[in-house]
PDB file of N, CA, C and O in Angstrom:
ATOM      1  N   MET A   1      67.865-110.202 -12.202  1.00  0.00           N
ATOM      2  CA  MET A   1      69.004-109.845 -12.838  1.00  0.00           C
ATOM      3  C   MET A   1      68.540-108.579 -13.638  1.00  0.00           C
ATOM      4  O   MET A   1      67.390-108.298 -13.978  1.00  0.00           O
ATOM      5  N   ILE A   2      69.329-108.103 -13.789  1.00  0.00           N
ATOM      6  CA  ILE A   2      69.171-106.568 -14.249  1.00  0.00           C
ATOM      7  C   ILE A   2      69.392-106.587 -15.672  1.00  0.00           C
ATOM      8  O   ILE A   2      70.529-106.887 -16.038  1.00  0.00           O
ATOM      9  N   SER A   3      68.535-106.328 -16.535  1.00  0.00           N
ATOM     10  CA  SER A   3      68.710-106.176 -17.965  1.00  0.00           C
ATOM     11  C   SER A   3      69.534-105.578 -18.406  1.00  0.00           C
ATOM     12  O   SER A   3      69.642-104.596 -17.672  1.00  0.00           O
ATOM     13  N   ARG A   4      70.543-105.494 -19.511  1.00  0.00           N
ATOM     14  CA  ARG A   4      71.419-104.785 -20.192  1.00  0.00           C
ATOM     15  C   ARG A   4      70.780-103.163 -20.630  1.00  0.00           C
ATOM     16  O   ARG A   4      71.467-102.145 -20.707  1.00  0.00           O
ATOM     17  N   GLU A   5      69.203-103.267 -20.896  1.00  0.00           N
ATOM     18  CA  GLU A   5      69.016-102.037 -21.338  1.00  0.00           C
ATOM     19  C   GLU A   5      69.143-101.041 -19.884  1.00  0.00           C
ATOM     20  O   GLU A   5      69.638 -99.920 -19.768  1.00  0.00           O
ATOM     21  N   ILE A   6      68.616-101.759 -19.047  1.00  0.00           N
ATOM     22  CA  ILE A   6      68.394-100.580 -17.479  1.00  0.00           C
ATOM     23  C   ILE A   6      69.623-100.449 -17.248  1.00  0.00           C
ATOM     24  O   ILE A   6      69.965 -99.288 -17.023  1.00  0.00           O
ATOM     25  N   ILE A   7      70.708-101.499 -17.211  1.00  0.00           N
ATOM     26  CA  ILE A   7      72.258-100.826 -16.822  1.00  0.00           C
ATOM     27  C   ILE A   7      72.364 -99.962 -18.072  1.00  0.00           C
ATOM     28  O   ILE A   7      72.974 -98.922 -17.823  1.00  0.00           O
ATOM     29  N   GLN A   8      72.046-100.042 -19.079  1.00  0.00           N
ATOM     30  CA  GLN A   8      72.507 -98.763 -20.151  1.00  0.00           C
ATOM     31  C   GLN A   8      71.847 -97.687 -19.803  1.00  0.00           C
ATOM     32  O   GLN A   8      72.597 -96.719 -19.681  1.00  0.00           O
ATOM     33  N   LYS A   9      70.582 -97.439 -19.565  1.00  0.00           N
ATOM     34  CA  LYS A   9      69.785 -96.248 -19.038  1.00  0.00           C
ATOM     35  C   LYS A   9      70.359 -95.713 -17.663  1.00  0.00           C
ATOM     36  O   LYS A   9      70.264 -94.537 -17.313  1.00  0.00           O
ATOM     37  N   LEU A  10      71.015 -96.795 -16.867  1.00  0.00           N
ATOM     38  CA  LEU A  10      71.576 -95.633 -15.746  1.00  0.00           C
ATOM     39  C   LEU A  10      72.948 -95.310 -15.972  1.00  0.00           C
ATOM     40  O   LEU A  10      73.471 -94.582 -15.128  1.00  0.00           O
ATOM     41  N   LYS A  11      73.572 -95.661 -16.841  1.00  0.00           N
ATOM     42  CA  LYS A  11      74.723 -95.365 -17.439  1.00  0.00           C
ATOM     43  C   LYS A  11      74.774 -94.056 -18.150  1.00  0.00           C
ATOM     44  O   LYS A  11      75.700 -93.274 -17.931  1.00  0.00           O
ATOM     45  N   GLU A  12      73.920 -93.813 -18.903  1.00  0.00           N
ATOM     46  CA  GLU A  12      72.990 -92.507 -19.523  1.00  0.00           C
ATOM     47  C   GLU A  12      72.650 -91.552 -18.513  1.00  0.00           C
ATOM     48  O   GLU A  12      73.016 -90.390 -18.689  1.00  0.00           O
ATOM     49  N   ALA A  13      71.908 -91.903 -17.325  1.00  0.00           N
ATOM     50  CA  ALA A  13      71.338 -91.163 -16.410  1.00  0.00           C
ATOM     51  C   ALA A  13      72.645 -90.615 -15.647  1.00  0.00           C
ATOM     52  O   ALA A  13      72.713 -89.402 -15.446  1.00  0.00           O
ATOM     53  N   TYR A  14      73.362 -91.196 -15.347  1.00  0.00           N
ATOM     54  CA  TYR A  14      74.590 -91.174 -14.188  1.00  0.00           C
ATOM     55  C   TYR A  14      75.993 -91.157 -14.864  1.00  0.00           C
ATOM     56  O   TYR A  14      76.678 -92.099 -14.465  1.00  0.00           O
ATOM     57  N   PRO A  15      76.534 -90.466 -15.652  1.00  0.00           N
ATOM     58  CA  PRO A  15      77.792 -90.768 -16.688  1.00  0.00           C
ATOM     59  C   PRO A  15      78.910 -90.595 -15.590  1.00  0.00           C
ATOM     60  O   PRO A  15      78.663 -90.500 -14.388  1.00  0.00           O
ATOM     61  N   VAL A  16      79.812 -90.574 -15.991  1.00  0.00           N
ATOM     62  CA  VAL A  16      80.947 -90.693 -15.189  1.00  0.00           C
ATOM     63  C   VAL A  16      81.256 -89.079 -14.909  1.00  0.00           C
ATOM     64  O   VAL A  16      81.153 -88.283 -15.842  1.00  0.00           O
ATOM     65  N   GLY A  17      81.605 -88.678 -13.695  1.00  0.00           N
ATOM     66  CA  GLY A  17      81.533 -87.295 -13.466  1.00  0.00           C
ATOM     67  C   GLY A  17      80.209 -86.571 -13.066  1.00  0.00           C
ATOM     68  O   GLY A  17      80.138 -85.383 -12.751  1.00  0.00           O
ATOM     69  N   SER A  18      79.386 -87.269 -13.110  1.00  0.00           N
ATOM     70  CA  SER A  18      78.148 -86.833 -12.405  1.00  0.00           C
ATOM     71  C   SER A  18      78.146 -86.562 -11.154  1.00  0.00           C
ATOM     72  O   SER A  18      78.883 -87.308 -10.511  1.00  0.00           O
ATOM     73  N   ARG A  19      77.472 -85.595 -10.413  1.00  0.00           N
ATOM     74  CA  ARG A  19      77.616 -85.185  -8.987  1.00  0.00           C
ATOM     75  C   ARG A  19      76.270 -85.578  -8.684  1.00  0.00           C
ATOM     76  O   ARG A  19      75.331 -85.071  -9.297  1.00  0.00           O
ATOM     77  N   VAL A  20      76.073 -86.571  -7.651  1.00  0.00           N
ATOM     78  CA  VAL A  20      75.079 -86.882  -6.732  1.00  0.00           C
ATOM     79  C   VAL A  20      75.048 -86.512  -5.365  1.00  0.00           C
ATOM     80  O   VAL A  20      76.079 -86.363  -4.709  1.00  0.00           O
ATOM     81  N   LYS A  21      73.582 -86.316  -4.781  1.00  0.00           N
ATOM     82  CA  LYS A  21      73.357 -86.539  -3.500  1.00  0.00           C
ATOM     83  C   LYS A  21      72.866 -87.708  -2.771  1.00  0.00           C
ATOM     84  O   LYS A  21      72.310 -88.519  -3.512  1.00  0.00           O
ATOM     85  N   LEU A  22      72.906 -88.002  -1.644  1.00  0.00           N
ATOM     86  CA  LEU A  22      72.271 -89.411  -1.036  1.00  0.00           C
ATOM     87  C   LEU A  22      71.376 -89.105  -0.267  1.00  0.00           C
ATOM     88  O   LEU A  22      71.420 -88.299   0.662  1.00  0.00           O
ATOM     89  N   ILE A  23      70.530 -89.736  -0.623  1.00  0.00           N
ATOM     90  CA  ILE A  23      68.761 -89.410  -0.241  1.00  0.00           C
ATOM     91  C   ILE A  23      68.255 -90.631   0.842  1.00  0.00           C
ATOM     92  O   ILE A  23      67.496 -90.538   1.806  1.00  0.00           O
ATOM     93  N   GLN A  24      68.823 -91.553   0.415  1.00  0.00           N
ATOM     94  CA  GLN A  24      68.410 -92.941   1.387  1.00  0.00           C
ATOM     95  C   GLN A  24      69.622 -94.248   1.010  1.00  0.00           C
ATOM     96  O   GLN A  24      69.959 -94.528  -0.140  1.00  0.00           O
ATOM     97  N   MET A  25      70.120 -94.889   2.179  1.00  0.00           N
ATOM     98  CA  MET A  25      70.931 -95.789   1.924  1.00  0.00           C
ATOM     99  C   MET A  25      70.875 -96.838   3.191  1.00  0.00           C
ATOM    100  O   MET A  25      71.355 -96.445   4.254  1.00  0.00           O
ATOM    101  N   GLU A  26      70.312 -98.147   3.121  1.00  0.00           N
ATOM    102  CA  GLU A  26      69.974 -99.074   4.259  1.00  0.00           C
ATOM    103  C   GLU A  26      71.535 -99.640   4.372  1.00  0.00           C
ATOM    104  O   GLU A  26      71.891-100.444   3.511  1.00  0.00           O
ATOM    105  N   ASP A  27      72.392 -99.283   5.314  1.00  0.00           N
ATOM    106  CA  ASP A  27      73.617 -99.680   4.980  1.00  0.00           C
ATOM    107  C   ASP A  27      74.527 -99.089   6.461  1.00  0.00           C
ATOM    108  O   ASP A  27      75.002 -97.956   6.551  1.00  0.00           O
ATOM    109  N   GLU A  28      74.601-100.013   7.385  1.00  0.00           N
ATOM    110  CA  GLU A  28      75.404 -99.602   8.483  1.00  0.00           C
ATOM    111  C   GLU A  28      76.738 -98.354   8.318  1.00  0.00           C
ATOM    112  O   GLU A  28      77.133 -97.546   9.159  1.00  0.00           O
ATOM    113  N   GLN A  29      77.141 -98.553   7.099  1.00  0.00           N
ATOM    114  CA  GLN A  29      78.217 -97.983   6.829  1.00  0.00           C
ATOM    115  C   GLN A  29      78.284 -96.721   5.934  1.00  0.00           C
ATOM    116  O   GLN A  29      79.308 -96.145   5.567  1.00  0.00           O
ATOM    117  N   ALA A  30      76.840 -96.359   5.617  1.00  0.00           N
ATOM    118  CA  ALA A  30      76.633 -95.560   4.881  1.00  0.00           C
ATOM    119  C   ALA A  30      77.044 -94.117   4.989  1.00  0.00           C
ATOM    120  O   ALA A  30      77.031 -93.668   6.136  1.00  0.00           O
ATOM    121  N   PRO A  31      77.399 -93.318   4.044  1.00  0.00           N
ATOM    122  CA  PRO A  31      77.492 -91.681   4.354  1.00  0.00           C
ATOM    123  C   PRO A  31      76.382 -91.449   4.887  1.00  0.00           C
ATOM    124  O   PRO A  31      75.381 -92.139   4.697  1.00  0.00           O
ATOM    125  N   PRO A  32      76.458 -90.132   5.844  1.00  0.00           N
ATOM    126  CA  PRO A  32      75.201 -89.345   5.892  1.00  0.00           C
ATOM    127  C   PRO A  32      74.116 -89.149   5.064  1.00  0.00           C
ATOM    128  O   PRO A  32      74.517 -88.971   3.914  1.00  0.00           O
ATOM    129  N   VAL A  33      72.916 -89.104   5.152  1.00  0.00           N
ATOM    130  CA  VAL A  33      71.983 -88.495   4.500  1.00  0.00           C
ATOM    131  C   VAL A  33      72.353 -87.082   3.928  1.00  0.00           C
ATOM    132  O   VAL A  33      72.613 -86.183   4.728  1.00  0.00           O
ATOM    133  N   GLY A  34      72.383 -86.884   2.777  1.00  0.00           N
ATOM    134  CA  GLY A  34      72.769 -85.474   2.063  1.00  0.00           C
ATOM    135  C   GLY A  34      74.245 -85.418   1.667  1.00  0.00           C
ATOM    136  O   GLY A  34      74.720 -84.411   1.141  1.00  0.00           O
ATOM    137  N   THR A  35      75.140 -86.792   1.994  1.00  0.00           N
ATOM    138  CA  THR A  35      76.365 -86.268   1.478  1.00  0.00           C
ATOM    139  C   THR A  35      76.321 -86.224   0.020  1.00  0.00           C
ATOM    140  O   THR A  35      75.309 -86.694  -0.498  1.00  0.00           O
ATOM    141  N   LEU A  36      77.337 -85.691  -0.829  1.00  0.00           N
ATOM    142  CA  LEU A  36      77.594 -85.460  -2.265  1.00  0.00           C
ATOM    143  C   LEU A  36      78.583 -86.541  -2.591  1.00  0.00           C
ATOM    144  O   LEU A  36      79.320 -87.035  -1.737  1.00  0.00           O
ATOM    145  N   GLY A  37      78.574 -86.900  -3.882  1.00  0.00           N
ATOM    146  CA  GLY A  37      79.745 -87.555  -4.475  1.00  0.00           C
ATOM    147  C   GLY A  37      79.927 -87.325  -5.711  1.00  0.00           C
ATOM    148  O   GLY A  37      79.489 -86.251  -6.123  1.00  0.00           O
ATOM    149  N   THR A  38      80.568 -88.170  -6.615  1.00  0.00           N
ATOM    150  CA  THR A  38      80.885 -88.143  -7.621  1.00  0.00           C
ATOM    151  C   THR A  38      80.747 -89.315  -8.165  1.00  0.00           C
ATOM    152  O   THR A  38      81.318 -90.203  -7.532  1.00  0.00           O
ATOM    153  N   VAL A  39      79.978 -89.784  -9.487  1.00  0.00           N
ATOM    154  CA  VAL A  39      79.901 -91.121 -10.005  1.00  0.00           C
ATOM    155  C   VAL A  39      81.125 -91.269 -10.807  1.00  0.00           C
ATOM    156  O   VAL A  39      81.592 -90.380 -11.519  1.00  0.00           O
ATOM    157  N   TYR A  40      81.655 -92.543 -10.635  1.00  0.00           N
ATOM    158  CA  TYR A  40      82.644 -93.015 -11.558  1.00  0.00           C
ATOM    159  C   TYR A  40      82.463 -94.202 -12.098  1.00  0.00           C
ATOM    160  O   TYR A  40      83.474 -94.833 -12.405  1.00  0.00           O
ATOM    161  N   GLY A  41      81.262 -94.737 -12.321  1.00  0.00           N
ATOM    162  CA  GLY A  41      80.876 -95.714 -13.420  1.00  0.00           C
ATOM    163  C   GLY A  41      79.392 -96.342 -12.744  1.00  0.00           C
ATOM    164  O   GLY A  41      78.736 -95.900 -11.801  1.00  0.00           O
ATOM    165  N   VAL A  42      79.138 -97.589 -13.650  1.00  0.00           N
ATOM    166  CA  VAL A  42      78.021 -98.335 -13.248  1.00  0.00           C
ATOM    167  C   VAL A  42      78.627 -99.683 -13.373  1.00  0.00           C
ATOM    168  O   VAL A  42      79.471 -99.821 -14.258  1.00  0.00           O
ATOM    169  N   ASP A  43      78.342-100.656 -12.655  1.00  0.00           N
ATOM    170  CA  ASP A  43      78.509-101.984 -12.794  1.00  0.00           C
ATOM    171  C   ASP A  43      77.796-102.972 -13.673  1.00  0.00           C
ATOM    172  O   ASP A  43      76.684-102.819 -14.180  1.00  0.00           O
ATOM    173  N   SER A  44      78.638-104.063 -13.785  1.00  0.00           N
ATOM    174  CA  SER A  44      77.591-105.197 -14.551  1.00  0.00           C
ATOM    175  C   SER A  44      75.837-105.365 -13.698  1.00  0.00           C
ATOM    176  O   SER A  44      74.781-105.511 -14.315  1.00  0.00           O
ATOM    177  N   ILE A  45      75.977-105.293 -12.310  1.00  0.00           N
ATOM    178  CA  ILE A  45      74.722-105.625 -11.633  1.00  0.00           C
ATOM    179  C   ILE A  45      74.090-104.317 -11.717  1.00  0.00           C
ATOM    180  O   ILE A  45      73.041-104.375 -11.075  1.00  0.00           O
ATOM    181  N   GLY A  46      74.278-103.062 -12.269  1.00  0.00           N
ATOM    182  CA  GLY A  46      73.427-102.163 -12.145  1.00  0.00           C
ATOM    183  C   GLY A  46      73.673-101.168 -10.605  1.00  0.00           C
ATOM    184  O   GLY A  46      72.804-100.518 -10.022  1.00  0.00           O
ATOM    185  N   SER A  47      74.718-101.275 -10.331  1.00  0.00           N
ATOM    186  CA  SER A  47      75.252-100.581  -8.959  1.00  0.00           C
ATOM    187  C   SER A  47      76.012 -99.264  -9.622  1.00  0.00           C
ATOM    188  O   SER A  47      76.803 -99.264 -10.565  1.00  0.00           O
ATOM    189  N   ILE A  48      75.491 -98.055  -8.779  1.00  0.00           N
ATOM    190  CA  ILE A  48      76.178 -96.878  -9.349  1.00  0.00           C
ATOM    191  C   ILE A  48      77.296 -96.651  -8.422  1.00  0.00           C
ATOM    192  O   ILE A  48      77.161 -96.569  -7.202  1.00  0.00           O
ATOM    193  N   LEU A  49      78.610 -96.537  -9.177  1.00  0.00           N
ATOM    194  CA  LEU A  49      79.681 -96.352  -8.096  1.00  0.00           C
ATOM    195  C   LEU A  49      80.065 -95.039  -7.869  1.00  0.00           C
ATOM    196  O   LEU A  49      79.998 -94.285  -8.841  1.00  0.00           O
ATOM    197  N   VAL A  50      80.428 -94.617  -6.873  1.00  0.00           N
ATOM    198  CA  VAL A  50      80.383 -93.476  -6.251  1.00  0.00           C
ATOM    199  C   VAL A  50      81.451 -93.175  -5.295  1.00  0.00           C
ATOM    200  O   VAL A  50      81.563 -93.939  -4.337  1.00  0.00           O
ATOM    201  N   LYS A  51      82.272 -92.158  -5.405  1.00  0.00           N
ATOM    202  CA  LYS A  51      83.209 -91.674  -4.732  1.00  0.00           C
ATOM    203  C   LYS A  51      82.635 -90.401  -4.007  1.00  0.00           C
ATOM    204  O   LYS A  51      82.579 -89.297  -4.549  1.00  0.00           O
ATOM    205  N   TRP A  52      82.116 -90.730  -2.427  1.00  0.00           N
ATOM    206  CA  TRP A  52      81.589 -89.938  -1.859  1.00  0.00           C
ATOM    207  C   TRP A  52      82.564 -88.681  -1.223  1.00  0.00           C
ATOM    208  O   TRP A  52      83.661 -88.955  -0.736  1.00  0.00           O
ATOM    209  N   ASP A  53      82.136 -87.503  -1.267  1.00  0.00           N
ATOM    210  CA  ASP A  53      82.992 -86.425  -0.550  1.00  0.00           C
ATOM    211  C   ASP A  53      83.523 -86.977   0.624  1.00  0.00           C
ATOM    212  O   ASP A  53      84.715 -86.726   0.799  1.00  0.00           O
ATOM    213  N   ASN A  54      82.966 -87.664   1.479  1.00  0.00           N
ATOM    214  CA  ASN A  54      83.856 -87.660   2.799  1.00  0.00           C
ATOM    215  C   ASN A  54      84.790 -89.116   2.883  1.00  0.00           C
ATOM    216  O   ASN A  54      85.286 -89.705   3.843  1.00  0.00           O
ATOM    217  N   GLY A  55      84.782 -89.407   1.369  1.00  0.00           N
ATOM    218  CA  GLY A  55      86.136 -90.816   1.315  1.00  0.00           C
ATOM    219  C   GLY A  55      85.440 -92.045   1.669  1.00  0.00           C
ATOM    220  O   GLY A  55      86.101 -92.994   2.092  1.00  0.00           O
ATOM    221  N   SER A  56      83.940 -92.144   1.518  1.00  0.00           N
ATOM    222  CA  SER A  56      83.459 -93.434   1.255  1.00  0.00           C
ATOM    223  C   SER A  56      83.510 -93.429   0.030  1.00  0.00           C
ATOM    224  O   SER A  56      83.694 -92.460  -0.706  1.00  0.00           O
ATOM    225  N   MET A  57      83.258 -95.115  -0.394  1.00  0.00           N
ATOM    226  CA  MET A  57      83.410 -95.502  -1.684  1.00  0.00           C
ATOM    227  C   MET A  57      81.938 -96.490  -1.983  1.00  0.00           C
ATOM    228  O   MET A  57      81.677 -97.144  -2.992  1.00  0.00           O
ATOM    229  N   LEU A  58      81.230 -96.347  -0.895  1.00  0.00           N
ATOM    230  CA  LEU A  58      80.000 -97.435  -1.085  1.00  0.00           C
ATOM    231  C   LEU A  58      79.157 -97.256  -2.313  1.00  0.00           C
ATOM    232  O   LEU A  58      78.959 -96.107  -2.708  1.00  0.00           O
ATOM    233  N   ASN A  59      78.642 -98.272  -2.955  1.00  0.00           N
ATOM    234  CA  ASN A  59      78.101 -98.298  -4.282  1.00  0.00           C
ATOM    235  C   ASN A  59      76.577 -97.913  -4.057  1.00  0.00           C
ATOM    236  O   ASN A  59      76.094 -98.313  -2.998  1.00  0.00           O
ATOM    237  N   VAL A  60      75.967 -97.376  -4.691  1.00  0.00           N
ATOM    238  CA  VAL A  60      74.672 -97.303  -4.600  1.00  0.00           C
ATOM    239  C   VAL A  60      73.903 -98.077  -5.200  1.00  0.00           C
ATOM    240  O   VAL A  60      73.951 -97.900  -6.417  1.00  0.00           O
ATOM    241  N   ILE A  61      73.149 -98.933  -4.848  1.00  0.00           N
ATOM    242  CA  ILE A  61      72.294-100.231  -4.947  1.00  0.00           C
ATOM    243  C   ILE A  61      70.874 -99.904  -5.790  1.00  0.00           C
ATOM    244  O   ILE A  61      69.974 -99.288  -5.220  1.00  0.00           O
ATOM    245  N   PHE A  62      70.727-100.355  -7.185  1.00  0.00           N
ATOM    246  CA  PHE A  62      69.620-100.301  -7.693  1.00  0.00           C
ATOM    247  C   PHE A  62      68.691-100.842  -7.253  1.00  0.00           C
ATOM    248  O   PHE A  62      68.660-102.051  -7.025  1.00  0.00           O
ATOM    249  N   ARG A  63      67.453 -99.787  -6.982  1.00  0.00           N
ATOM    250  CA  ARG A  63      66.265-100.216  -6.461  1.00  0.00           C
ATOM    251  C   ARG A  63      66.362-100.609  -4.984  1.00  0.00           C
ATOM    252  O   ARG A  63      65.490-101.372  -4.567  1.00  0.00           O
ATOM    253  N   GLU A  64      67.438-100.128  -4.026  1.00  0.00           N
ATOM    254  CA  GLU A  64      67.377-100.277  -2.899  1.00  0.00           C
ATOM    255  C   GLU A  64      67.578 -98.600  -2.217  1.00  0.00           C
ATOM    256  O   GLU A  64      66.942 -97.988  -1.359  1.00  0.00           O
ATOM    257  N   ASP A  65      68.720 -98.257  -3.024  1.00  0.00           N
ATOM    258  CA  ASP A  65      69.281 -97.081  -2.503  1.00  0.00           C
ATOM    259  C   ASP A  65      68.768 -95.721  -3.090  1.00  0.00           C
ATOM    260  O   ASP A  65      68.212 -95.750  -4.188  1.00  0.00           O
ATOM    261  N   ARG A  66      68.910 -94.609  -2.469  1.00  0.00           N
ATOM    262  CA  ARG A  66      68.097 -93.575  -3.533  1.00  0.00           C
ATOM    263  C   ARG A  66      68.936 -92.321  -3.537  1.00  0.00           C
ATOM    264  O   ARG A  66      69.347 -91.961  -2.433  1.00  0.00           O
ATOM    265  N   ILE A  67      69.202 -91.726  -4.395  1.00  0.00           N
ATOM    266  CA  ILE A  67      70.185 -90.329  -4.680  1.00  0.00           C
ATOM    267  C   ILE A  67      69.466 -89.866  -5.763  1.00  0.00           C
ATOM    268  O   ILE A  67      68.619 -90.415  -6.468  1.00  0.00           O
ATOM    269  N   GLU A  68      70.012 -88.616  -5.774  1.00  0.00           N
ATOM    270  CA  GLU A  68      69.510 -87.496  -6.382  1.00  0.00           C
ATOM    271  C   GLU A  68      70.660 -86.700  -7.630  1.00  0.00           C
ATOM    272  O   GLU A  68      71.619 -86.025  -7.256  1.00  0.00           O
ATOM    273  N   LYS A  69      70.472 -86.837  -8.480  1.00  0.00           N
ATOM    274  CA  LYS A  69      71.560 -85.976  -9.435  1.00  0.00           C
ATOM    275  C   LYS A  69      71.816 -84.366  -9.035  1.00  0.00           C
ATOM    276  O   LYS A  69      70.827 -83.665  -8.823  1.00  0.00           O
ATOM    277  N   ILE A  70      72.825 -83.939  -8.960  1.00  0.00           N
ATOM    278  CA  ILE A  70      73.157 -82.581  -8.628  1.00  0.00           C
ATOM    279  C   ILE A  70      73.212 -81.823  -9.799  1.00  0.00           C
ATOM    280  O   ILE A  70      74.307 -81.955 -10.347  1.00  0.00           O
ATOM    281  N   LEU A  71      72.310 -80.947 -10.494  1.00  0.00           N
ATOM    282  CA  LEU A  71      72.748 -80.312 -11.881  1.00  0.00           C
ATOM    283  C   LEU A  71      73.779 -79.246 -11.813  1.00  0.00           C
ATOM    284  O   LEU A  71      73.715 -78.455 -10.872  1.00  0.00           O
ATOM    285  N   ASN A  72      74.712 -79.129 -12.690  1.00  0.00           N
ATOM    286  CA  ASN A  72      75.652 -78.043 -12.631  1.00  0.00           C
ATOM    287  C   ASN A  72      74.995 -76.747 -12.796  1.00  0.00           C
ATOM    288  O   ASN A  72      74.115 -76.640 -13.651  1.00  0.00           O
ATOM    289  N   LYS A  73      75.321 -75.775 -12.083  1.00  0.00           N
ATOM    290  CA  LYS A  73      75.025 -74.257 -12.008  1.00  0.00           C
ATOM    291  C   LYS A  73      75.969 -73.752 -13.156  1.00  0.00           C
ATOM    292  O   LYS A  73      77.064 -73.338 -12.776  1.00  0.00           O
ATOM    293  N   ASP A  74      75.705 -73.723 -14.529  1.00  0.00           N
ATOM    294  CA  ASP A  74      76.685 -72.886 -15.273  1.00  0.00           C
ATOM    295  C   ASP A  74      76.635 -71.530 -15.593  1.00  0.00           C
ATOM    296  O   ASP A  74      77.555 -71.010 -16.223  1.00  0.00           O
TER     297      ASP A  74
END
């Protein structure tokens, strides 16, 4: 079970609207590595909810999958 503290830190690290890039996901239905997406939340088990640019909505599983936050260039 993931603590509330970790879930809160994930929400702070990946706020709604954050852009991310997929680095690794062990799932047959995973988007290709390098796919970009937009975070739309973090659920109660610590999964990062992402709308991938290719139309997928597969969640990023904490401690299993890897993403990288893309910084906006202002």
